KETIVO-536015 format. One record per atom (N, C-alpha, C): x, y, z; atom name; residue number from 1. Coordinates in pm, whole numbers, plus 50000, padded with zeros to 5 digits. Atoms other than C-alpha are relative to their C-alpha. Example, Ala and Ser with C-alpha at 12.3 -4.5 7.8 and 13.67 -1.06 7.14 Angstrom:
REM residues 2
50089;49881;50000;N;1
51230;49550;50780;CA;1
50090;50120;50000;C;1
49918;49881;49994;N;2
51367;49894;50714;CA;2
49923;50109;50073;C;2
REM end
This chain:
REM residues 273
49861;49958;50016;N;1
35536;11751;77814;CA;1
50009;50152;49992;C;1
49999;49855;50014;N;2
35454;12110;77714;CA;2
49974;50068;50131;C;2
50033;49939;49872;N;3
35302;12185;78054;CA;3
50119;49997;50094;C;3
49883;50011;49914;N;4
35618;12062;78226;CA;4
50108;50097;49955;C;4
49894;49918;50056;N;5
35841;12267;77994;CA;5
49976;50149;50023;C;5
50031;49857;49991;N;6
35659;12603;78022;CA;6
50051;50070;50125;C;6
49951;49930;49882;N;7
35743;12685;78387;CA;7
50149;50028;49994;C;7
49856;49979;50006;N;8
36116;12639;78321;CA;8
50036;50110;49901;C;8
49977;49892;50096;N;9
36101;12865;78015;CA;9
49974;50134;50065;C;9
50037;49874;49935;N;10
35923;13136;78217;CA;10
50103;50041;50103;C;10
49902;49967;49896;N;11
36165;13116;78510;CA;11
50134;50038;49940;C;11
49874;49965;50066;N;12
36464;13127;78274;CA;12
49994;50141;49945;C;12
50016;49864;50052;N;13
36327;13440;78109;CA;13
50005;50102;50111;C;13
49994;49909;49885;N;14
36276;13601;78450;CA;14
50143;50022;50043;C;14
49861;49989;49958;N;15
36637;13529;78539;CA;15
50080;50084;49901;C;15
49928;49923;50102;N;16
36763;13670;78208;CA;16
49967;50148;50009;C;16
50040;49860;49987;N;17
36562;13987;78253;CA;17
50066;50063;50121;C;17
49936;49948;49880;N;18
36703;14024;78604;CA;18
50145;50035;49974;C;18
49860;49974;50030;N;19
37060;14001;78470;CA;19
50015;50120;49908;C;19
49990;49893;50099;N;20
36984;14252;78195;CA;20
49975;50138;50058;C;20
50034;49868;49946;N;21
36846;14533;78415;CA;21
50113;50049;50088;C;21
49884;49951;49928;N;22
37159;14719;78518;CA;22
49993;50149;50024;C;22
49997;49854;49990;N;23
37105;15089;78457;CA;23
49907;50049;50109;C;23
50078;49947;49888;N;24
36981;15291;78752;CA;24
49871;50066;49952;C;24
50117;49931;50052;N;25
36744;15498;78541;CA;25
49896;49899;49954;C;25
50092;50104;50046;N;26
36591;15188;78382;CA;26
49934;49931;50118;C;26
50055;50064;49881;N;27
36547;15033;78725;CA;27
49890;50085;50061;C;27
50100;49909;49945;N;28
36359;15341;78845;CA;28
49872;49997;49918;C;28
50116;50008;50089;N;29
36132;15330;78539;CA;29
49926;49868;50020;C;29
50061;50132;49981;N;30
36073;14958;78589;CA;30
49923;49992;50131;C;30
50070;50000;49871;N;31
35980;15012;78954;CA;31
49866;50072;49987;C;31
50125;49926;50018;N;32
35721;15273;78856;CA;32
49898;49923;49920;C;32
50091;50080;50081;N;33
35573;15049;78587;CA;33
49946;49882;50079;C;33
50043;50115;49920;N;34
35563;14752;78824;CA;34
49892;50040;50100;C;34
50100;49954;49903;N;35
35371;14956;79082;CA;35
49869;50036;49931;C;35
50123;49969;50075;N;36
35126;15083;78819;CA;36
49926;49872;49963;C;36
50061;50126;50040;N;37
35067;14725;78712;CA;37
49922;49935;50113;C;37
50073;50053;49884;N;38
34950;14641;79066;CA;38
49873;50080;50029;C;38
50114;49912;49980;N;39
34692;14922;79045;CA;39
49899;49976;49888;C;39
50097;50033;50105;N;40
34376;14807;78856;CA;40
49944;50122;49926;C;40
50053;49881;50066;N;41
34279;15169;78773;CA;41
50110;50102;49969;C;41
49888;49912;50035;N;42
34624;15311;78692;CA;42
49988;50047;49856;C;42
50001;49952;50139;N;43
34667;15524;78375;CA;43
50106;49930;49917;C;43
49903;50082;50072;N;44
34855;15242;78202;CA;44
49928;49901;49910;C;44
50054;50099;50092;N;45
34747;15056;77890;CA;45
50084;49873;50011;C;45
49928;50127;49991;N;46
34840;14691;77939;CA;46
49910;49885;49955;C;46
50072;50116;50053;N;47
34744;14356;77789;CA;47
50058;49874;50062;C;47
49955;50127;49942;N;48
34791;14056;78021;CA;48
49951;49880;49919;C;48
50034;50129;50061;N;49
34799;13715;77853;CA;49
50031;49895;50106;C;49
49988;50083;49880;N;50
34737;13475;78139;CA;50
49975;49853;49966;C;50
50012;50143;50024;N;51
34803;13102;78100;CA;51
49976;49929;50134;C;51
50037;50068;49876;N;52
34625;12903;78372;CA;52
49989;49850;49976;C;52
50006;50146;50005;N;53
34675;12529;78429;CA;53
49941;49950;50131;C;53
50068;50051;49881;N;54
34435;12358;78673;CA;54
50001;49848;49998;C;54
49989;50146;49988;N;55
34470;12002;78799;CA;55
49903;49949;50106;C;55
50089;50060;49902;N;56
34252;11762;78998;CA;56
49857;50047;49987;C;56
50133;49947;50025;N;57
33928;11882;78837;CA;57
49897;49888;49980;C;57
50108;50094;50024;N;58
33589;11713;78801;CA;58
49967;49915;50121;C;58
50048;50082;49889;N;59
33402;11467;79019;CA;59
50103;49897;50044;C;59
49900;50102;49968;N;60
33682;11212;79000;CA;60
50136;50061;50034;C;60
49875;49929;49969;N;61
33954;11478;79059;CA;61
50116;49958;49911;C;61
49893;50037;50092;N;62
34147;11356;78753;CA;62
49996;50083;49872;C;62
50011;49914;50118;N;63
34050;11629;78507;CA;63
50102;50112;49999;C;63
49908;49888;50016;N;64
34269;11907;78371;CA;64
49932;50110;49920;C;64
50053;49885;50071;N;65
34188;12256;78249;CA;65
50115;50092;49963;C;65
49911;49892;50042;N;66
34396;12498;78043;CA;66
49913;50117;49961;C;66
50077;49880;50032;N;67
34262;12854;78028;CA;67
50095;50113;49964;C;67
49925;49883;50043;N;68
34417;13136;77827;CA;68
49908;50120;50011;C;68
50080;49880;49982;N;69
34284;13471;77941;CA;69
50074;50121;49943;C;69
49952;49871;50047;N;70
34340;13792;77747;CA;70
49921;50106;50076;C;70
50067;49905;49912;N;71
34266;14084;77981;CA;71
50047;50143;49972;C;71
49955;49864;50029;N;72
34327;14418;77805;CA;72
49940;50103;50095;C;72
50041;49891;49912;N;73
34311;14725;78030;CA;73
50029;50130;49927;C;73
49985;49877;50077;N;74
34250;15057;77855;CA;74
49939;50117;50076;C;74
50054;49880;49933;N;75
34218;15384;78053;CA;75
49976;50111;49898;C;75
50038;49892;50091;N;76
34042;15669;77871;CA;76
49953;50121;50080;C;76
50049;49882;49929;N;77
33983;16030;77981;CA;77
49850;50017;49979;C;77
50145;49978;50007;N;78
33615;16100;78059;CA;78
49970;50149;49998;C;78
50002;49853;49999;N;79
33642;16467;78153;CA;79
50127;50045;50072;C;79
49877;49950;49939;N;80
33899;16688;78325;CA;80
50025;49940;50139;C;80
49985;50053;49865;N;81
33838;16518;78660;CA;81
50003;49848;50008;C;81
50014;50146;49989;N;82
33765;16153;78581;CA;82
50046;49929;49873;C;82
49968;50088;50111;N;83
33885;15869;78362;CA;83
49911;49876;50010;C;83
50070;50128;50004;N;84
33712;15547;78257;CA;84
50103;49893;49965;C;84
49908;50110;50025;N;85
33921;15231;78283;CA;85
49918;49878;49957;C;85
50071;50117;50054;N;86
33787;14953;78061;CA;86
50085;49875;50020;C;86
49930;50126;49974;N;87
33889;14602;78176;CA;87
49916;49887;49941;C;87
50069;50110;50067;N;88
33796;14306;77956;CA;88
50063;49867;50038;C;88
49949;50135;49977;N;89
33829;13932;78012;CA;89
49944;49908;49891;C;89
50035;50097;50104;N;90
33828;13698;77709;CA;90
50075;49872;50032;C;90
49936;50126;49961;N;91
33901;13331;77775;CA;91
49983;49891;49895;C;91
50004;50123;50078;N;92
33989;13028;77565;CA;92
50025;49885;50097;C;92
49993;50111;49905;N;93
33938;12698;77752;CA;93
50017;49868;49926;C;93
49987;50138;50046;N;94
34056;12345;77683;CA;94
50000;49911;50123;C;94
50012;50082;49879;N;95
33939;12092;77943;CA;95
49971;49854;49964;C;95
50011;50143;50024;N;96
33952;11714;77969;CA;96
49962;49928;50130;C;96
50045;50081;49886;N;97
33772;11470;78205;CA;97
49947;50084;50116;C;97
50062;49915;49897;N;98
33604;11756;78393;CA;98
49851;49969;50009;C;98
50141;50040;50006;N;99
33250;11667;78281;CA;99
49997;49856;49949;C;99
49989;50141;50037;N;100
33256;11289;78286;CA;100
50136;49973;49937;C;100
49875;50028;50071;N;101
33517;11163;78039;CA;101
50005;50076;49868;C;101
50006;49922;50123;N;102
33440;11427;77776;CA;102
50106;50109;49999;C;102
49908;49888;50016;N;103
33655;11710;77643;CA;103
49929;50115;49932;C;103
50057;49881;50061;N;104
33563;12067;77551;CA;104
50113;50099;49969;C;104
49906;49896;50037;N;105
33755;12342;77371;CA;105
49923;50115;49938;C;105
50063;49885;50063;N;106
33658;12694;77277;CA;106
50000;50122;50089;C;106
50011;49876;49922;N;107
33581;13044;77398;CA;107
49896;49983;50109;C;107
50102;49996;49894;N;108
33398;13096;77726;CA;108
49935;50138;49998;C;108
50071;49873;49997;N;109
33184;13394;77829;CA;109
50095;50118;50020;C;109
49921;49876;49998;N;110
33314;13752;77808;CA;110
49950;50087;50115;C;110
50034;49904;49895;N;111
33324;13990;78106;CA;111
50063;50134;49969;C;111
49954;49864;50031;N;112
33353;14365;78059;CA;112
49967;50093;50117;C;112
50018;49906;49888;N;113
33406;14614;78343;CA;113
50039;50140;49957;C;113
49966;49860;50021;N;114
33415;14994;78340;CA;114
50011;50067;50138;C;114
49978;49933;49872;N;115
33566;15183;78635;CA;115
50015;50150;49978;C;115
49982;49856;49996;N;116
33513;15556;78681;CA;116
50093;50031;50116;C;116
49899;49975;49898;N;117
33816;15684;78872;CA;117
50055;50141;49985;C;117
49945;49864;50010;N;118
33964;16028;78956;CA;118
50128;50003;49916;C;118
49880;49984;50083;N;119
34223;16147;78701;CA;119
50119;50043;50084;C;119
49891;49945;49920;N;120
34425;16329;78967;CA;120
49967;49983;50148;C;120
50033;50024;49860;N;121
34381;16168;79311;CA;121
50084;50080;50098;C;121
49917;49916;49913;N;122
34659;16393;79447;CA;122
50062;49921;50114;C;122
49936;50065;49886;N;123
34788;16312;79793;CA;123
49904;49921;50087;C;123
50097;50076;49920;N;124
34479;16122;79906;CA;124
50053;49859;50027;C;124
49942;50130;49963;N;125
34559;15796;80089;CA;125
49947;49882;49920;C;125
50059;50112;50072;N;126
34327;15580;79877;CA;126
49961;50041;49858;C;126
50055;49986;50134;N;127
34245;15539;79509;CA;127
49877;49911;49989;C;127
50120;50081;50012;N;128
33909;15407;79401;CA;128
49950;50002;49855;C;128
50067;50007;50128;N;129
33708;15306;79097;CA;129
49865;49931;50017;C;129
50135;50056;49992;N;130
33336;15234;79058;CA;130
49936;49997;49862;C;130
50067;50005;50129;N;131
33122;15126;78766;CA;131
49921;49872;49981;C;131
50077;50121;50030;N;132
32926;14849;78594;CA;132
50089;49887;49949;C;132
49939;50116;50062;N;133
33027;14498;78494;CA;133
49892;49929;49917;C;133
50091;50070;50090;N;134
32866;14311;78202;CA;134
50050;49858;49977;C;134
49969;50141;50029;N;135
32853;13935;78141;CA;135
49930;49966;49870;C;135
50054;50028;50133;N;136
32807;13836;77776;CA;136
50019;49854;49965;C;136
49993;50144;50029;N;137
32727;13478;77660;CA;137
50069;49973;49866;C;137
49923;50017;50124;N;138
33005;13439;77400;CA;138
50060;49861;49984;C;138
49939;50133;50005;N;139
33096;13074;77470;CA;139
49964;49929;49870;C;139
50021;50075;50123;N;140
33138;12859;77160;CA;140
49955;49856;50026;C;140
50049;50132;49958;N;141
33044;12543;77354;CA;141
49910;50023;50121;C;141
50095;49973;49892;N;142
32738;12540;77581;CA;142
50053;49954;50136;C;142
49944;50048;49874;N;143
32938;12349;77846;CA;143
50109;50092;50054;C;143
49896;49906;49957;N;144
33191;12634;77865;CA;144
49943;50136;50038;C;144
50062;49871;49970;N;145
32940;12913;77924;CA;145
49865;49986;50066;C;145
50127;49997;49926;N;146
32620;13015;78098;CA;146
49878;50016;49910;C;146
50109;49965;50090;N;147
32408;13114;77793;CA;147
49908;50103;50062;C;147
50075;49896;49932;N;148
32299;13409;78005;CA;148
50067;50136;49982;C;148
49953;49863;49996;N;149
32330;13787;77983;CA;149
49992;50048;50145;C;149
49999;49955;49862;N;150
32427;13948;78311;CA;150
50060;50138;50016;C;150
49947;49868;49969;N;151
32516;14279;78473;CA;151
49998;50022;50149;C;151
49998;49965;49859;N;152
32589;14436;78808;CA;152
50104;50107;50028;C;152
49900;49898;49964;N;153
32815;14677;78999;CA;153
50137;49939;50027;C;153
49864;50041;49966;N;154
33191;14654;79041;CA;154
50075;50119;50060;C;154
49925;49892;49937;N;155
33442;14852;79244;CA;155
50135;49952;50049;C;155
49866;50029;49947;N;156
33801;14869;79366;CA;156
50045;50116;50086;C;156
49936;49899;49916;N;157
33984;15055;79641;CA;157
50139;49950;50034;C;157
49863;50044;49971;N;158
34359;15050;79703;CA;158
50081;50116;50054;C;158
49903;49901;49953;N;159
34650;15230;79863;CA;159
50139;49951;49963;C;159
49861;50031;50029;N;160
35018;15245;79768;CA;160
50089;50089;50086;C;160
49908;49929;49911;N;161
35283;15342;80023;CA;161
50138;49940;49984;C;161
49868;50054;50022;N;162
35648;15307;79932;CA;162
49992;49881;49906;C;162
50003;50118;50087;N;163
35700;14959;79785;CA;163
49873;49916;50014;C;163
50117;50083;49970;N;164
35367;14830;79922;CA;164
49877;50043;49922;C;164
50133;49979;50058;N;165
35033;14796;79744;CA;165
49903;49909;50072;C;165
50105;50082;49937;N;166
34716;14676;79917;CA;166
49865;50051;49951;C;166
50129;49957;50050;N;167
34361;14678;79787;CA;167
49895;49891;50004;C;167
50115;50091;49998;N;168
34023;14514;79744;CA;168
49914;50029;49879;C;168
50088;49988;50117;N;169
33818;14450;79429;CA;169
49879;49909;50020;C;169
50121;50081;49983;N;170
33460;14322;79419;CA;170
49903;50027;49886;C;170
50112;49979;50092;N;171
33166;14273;79186;CA;171
49889;49902;50032;C;171
50119;50086;49986;N;172
32818;14123;79185;CA;172
49932;49996;49865;C;172
50064;50016;50131;N;173
32660;13982;78868;CA;173
49870;49923;50016;C;173
50128;50068;50008;N;174
32294;13891;78815;CA;174
49964;49983;49854;C;174
50048;50018;50138;N;175
32154;13742;78494;CA;175
49864;50065;49984;C;175
50128;49935;50025;N;176
31863;13923;78330;CA;176
49935;49950;49869;C;176
50055;50054;50125;N;177
31816;13739;77997;CA;177
50085;49881;49958;C;177
49926;50115;50050;N;178
31926;13433;77803;CA;178
49916;49875;49996;C;178
50066;50130;50010;N;179
31841;13064;77779;CA;179
49924;49970;50130;C;179
50083;50022;49881;N;180
31551;13000;78019;CA;180
50022;49862;50062;C;180
49975;50134;49948;N;181
31655;12638;78056;CA;181
50131;49988;50077;C;181
49874;50001;49927;N;182
31991;12733;78207;CA;182
49983;50072;50134;C;182
50007;49941;49866;N;183
32050;12826;78571;CA;183
50035;50148;49995;C;183
49972;49857;49992;N;184
32034;13197;78646;CA;184
50134;50025;50069;C;184
49873;49960;49938;N;185
32353;13379;78749;CA;185
49972;50094;50116;C;185
49994;49907;49887;N;186
32392;13538;79090;CA;186
50130;49967;50074;C;186
49869;50032;49944;N;187
32758;13547;79188;CA;187
50069;50126;50052;C;187
49923;49893;49937;N;188
32975;13763;79413;CA;188
50148;49967;49991;C;188
49855;50016;50014;N;189
33346;13811;79343;CA;189
50069;50095;50098;C;189
49929;49922;49899;N;190
33574;13930;79626;CA;190
50149;49972;49988;C;190
49856;50020;50022;N;191
33946;13986;79568;CA;191
50084;50097;50083;C;191
49897;49922;49931;N;192
34176;14121;79839;CA;192
50135;49971;49934;C;192
49872;50021;50065;N;193
34523;14174;79694;CA;193
50108;50088;50064;C;193
49887;49926;49945;N;194
34867;14290;79803;CA;194
50126;49969;49922;C;194
49875;50020;50074;N;195
35216;14331;79656;CA;195
50111;50081;50063;C;195
49879;49927;49960;N;196
35570;14437;79739;CA;196
50089;50010;49878;C;196
49921;49976;50120;N;197
35773;14594;79456;CA;197
50140;50047;50036;C;197
49861;49962;49979;N;198
36153;14612;79458;CA;198
50041;50106;49898;C;198
49957;49888;50083;N;199
36352;14893;79298;CA;199
50034;49961;49857;C;199
49964;50044;50135;N;200
36448;14681;78995;CA;200
49880;49951;49920;C;200
50121;50041;50072;N;201
36086;14604;78899;CA;201
49952;49860;50031;C;201
50048;50131;49955;N;202
36058;14264;79067;CA;202
49890;50020;50104;C;202
50114;49985;49909;N;203
35724;14224;79248;CA;203
49958;49864;50053;C;203
50062;50117;49937;N;204
35598;13964;79494;CA;204
49854;50036;50025;C;204
50142;49965;49985;N;205
35217;13952;79488;CA;205
49919;49882;50051;C;205
50090;50102;49944;N;206
34938;13765;79661;CA;206
49857;50051;49989;C;206
50142;49963;50006;N;207
34560;13761;79623;CA;207
49916;49878;50033;C;207
50099;50106;49981;N;208
34250;13560;79707;CA;208
49883;50032;49907;C;208
50100;49973;50102;N;209
34011;13535;79410;CA;209
49871;49923;50034;C;209
50115;50071;49942;N;210
33695;13437;79601;CA;210
49872;50026;49921;C;210
50129;49988;50067;N;211
33363;13368;79430;CA;211
49895;49921;50077;C;211
50111;50072;49938;N;212
33031;13281;79590;CA;212
49884;49992;49902;C;212
50113;50025;50089;N;213
32760;13125;79373;CA;213
49875;49989;50086;C;213
50118;49997;49915;N;214
32430;13219;79537;CA;214
49896;49895;49959;C;214
50095;50102;50046;N;215
32233;12969;79326;CA;215
50042;49860;50048;C;215
49949;50131;49956;N;216
32456;12669;79406;CA;216
50036;50000;50148;C;216
49960;49984;49860;N;217
32532;12806;79756;CA;217
50138;49938;50024;C;217
49869;50061;50000;N;218
32897;12730;79701;CA;218
50109;50105;49982;C;218
49884;49913;50008;N;219
33230;12908;79756;CA;219
50109;49937;49914;C;219
49872;50037;50058;N;220
33541;12889;79541;CA;220
50101;50098;50058;C;220
49909;49914;49923;N;221
33839;13023;79741;CA;221
50147;49979;49959;C;221
49861;50016;50040;N;222
34159;13010;79533;CA;222
50090;50110;50055;C;222
49896;49908;49954;N;223
34469;13172;79686;CA;223
50112;49997;49896;C;223
49898;49989;50104;N;224
34729;13298;79436;CA;224
50123;50070;50057;C;224
49874;49942;49952;N;225
35094;13364;79529;CA;225
50103;49989;49889;C;225
49904;50005;50110;N;226
35356;13461;79274;CA;226
50094;50119;49998;C;226
49908;49889;50020;N;227
35615;13700;79141;CA;227
49997;50040;49853;C;227
49994;49951;50136;N;228
35662;13913;78831;CA;228
50117;50097;49988;C;228
49890;49907;50023;N;229
35934;14126;78674;CA;229
49977;50078;49872;C;229
50004;49917;50119;N;230
35938;14416;78430;CA;230
50124;49972;49916;C;230
49891;50027;50094;N;231
36152;14338;78122;CA;231
49979;50087;49877;C;231
50018;49931;50126;N;232
36208;14490;77781;CA;232
50074;49928;49889;C;232
49940;50056;50119;N;233
36286;14372;77431;CA;233
49996;50110;49895;C;233
49999;49881;50083;N;234
36400;14662;77216;CA;234
49931;50113;50073;C;234
50075;49890;49936;N;235
36156;14943;77291;CA;235
49874;49952;50069;C;235
50124;50053;49941;N;236
35876;14711;77409;CA;236
50020;49957;50145;C;236
50000;50041;49860;N;237
35824;14691;77783;CA;237
49896;49891;50020;C;237
50096;50105;49968;N;238
35655;14383;77922;CA;238
50031;49945;50139;C;238
49983;50063;49869;N;239
35610;14189;78245;CA;239
49984;49850;49984;C;239
50012;50145;49995;N;240
35668;13818;78301;CA;240
49967;49960;50144;C;240
50038;50042;49865;N;241
35504;13645;78596;CA;241
49970;49853;50009;C;241
50034;50140;49972;N;242
35457;13303;78751;CA;242
49937;49994;50139;C;242
50069;50009;49871;N;243
35223;13204;79035;CA;243
49944;49860;50019;C;243
50067;50124;49964;N;244
35087;12902;79216;CA;244
49860;50030;50050;C;244
50140;49982;49961;N;245
34713;12857;79283;CA;245
49958;49881;50086;C;245
50051;50106;49911;N;246
34555;12665;79570;CA;246
49862;50040;50049;C;246
50137;49974;49954;N;247
34183;12640;79649;CA;247
49985;49948;50143;C;247
50005;50035;49858;N;248
34144;12644;80027;CA;248
49884;49905;50033;C;248
50117;50083;49971;N;249
33800;12477;80015;CA;249
49993;49875;49913;C;249
50000;50114;50092;N;250
33881;12227;79739;CA;250
49869;49987;49922;C;250
50127;50005;50072;N;251
33549;12320;79577;CA;251
50016;50032;49852;C;251
49983;49958;50138;N;252
33688;12463;79256;CA;252
50133;49957;49947;C;252
49870;50028;50058;N;253
34037;12490;79119;CA;253
50094;49951;50108;C;253
49929;50061;49888;N;254
34214;12251;79352;CA;254
50146;50044;50006;C;254
49862;49954;50011;N;255
34572;12317;79240;CA;255
50018;50058;49860;C;255
49981;49941;50131;N;256
34698;12533;78957;CA;256
50132;50075;49988;C;256
49880;49924;50033;N;257
34983;12716;78789;CA;257
49960;50111;49905;C;257
50031;49886;50085;N;258
34966;13062;78629;CA;258
50128;50061;49947;C;258
49887;49935;50066;N;259
35216;13200;78378;CA;259
49945;50117;49919;C;259
50059;49880;50059;N;260
35157;13557;78260;CA;260
50104;50082;49924;C;260
49924;49901;50077;N;261
35300;13777;77985;CA;261
49909;50121;49985;C;261
50079;49878;50008;N;262
35178;14137;78008;CA;262
50073;50103;49916;C;262
49944;49896;50085;N;263
35246;14382;77727;CA;263
49965;50136;50058;C;263
50017;49869;49938;N;264
35291;14740;77855;CA;264
50015;50110;49897;C;264
49996;49883;50089;N;265
35223;15066;77672;CA;265
49992;50123;50088;C;265
49999;49898;49894;N;266
35332;15331;77925;CA;266
49993;50144;49950;C;266
50023;49861;50040;N;267
35216;15641;77736;CA;267
49896;50060;50092;C;267
50097;49938;49910;N;268
35033;15890;77960;CA;268
49864;50015;49936;C;268
50137;49980;50048;N;269
34657;15912;77931;CA;269
49976;50149;49985;C;269
50017;49857;50024;N;270
34586;16246;77772;CA;270
49865;50052;50046;C;270
50128;49936;49963;N;271
34312;16491;77863;CA;271
49919;50018;49873;C;271
50085;49979;50118;N;272
34014;16525;77633;CA;272
50010;50141;49950;C;272
49991;49865;50058;N;273
34013;16820;77397;CA;273
49886;50086;50048;C;273
REM end
């Protein structure tokens, strides 16, 4: 019942926010924030709270998964020329009938990325970020995690022209320590993404969150299509979003729904003393 109710609540809030944004100046600010939100290495502190609902899971295709992802993004000045953007992924998972007829609940593994990116890219056509990604075995249930420590490189490149955003993010993780009885990690993540932002802060976005498991020799190819809008409550700016998920290969998340609340803290990133 709750899963059926949530999409209508989100869509109603989106509509209310749309009716509330009337002032031209506010619309301009919302457009700028919406475009920054599409840039993974923008100087914008934001905390996405992503609710993911997956259906048709497990060998019998009758399992369900709920995943709450907290993904804080914190840009920090490194020196006068570069910033470091820290992107974290913490997940709480509740799944049923995915592994036989059992159920699991708890935290899964933690991923931490650091992108070094130019502070002042100027008029260059592309923005970029490069750095390391870490995989930490923080799962509270062994069936929700790898029990492995991992690391590797990560990077992103993007361009923004007018209302359009287009880019590509990738990483590669290899395990180097952990439970010897568990399968080693060697996975490649490839994410092309694009968005169109309207002047009132409404954004249509699309991405393909592709993962290749080199050990299992298996692709997961979910396509995500959705929309989001910048809203405010008092002085707090935030974004509400809804998206559908479809796995083209049917190997992973067959069908899904994503509802996202992103808290925004649009203070400029200062220079180090």
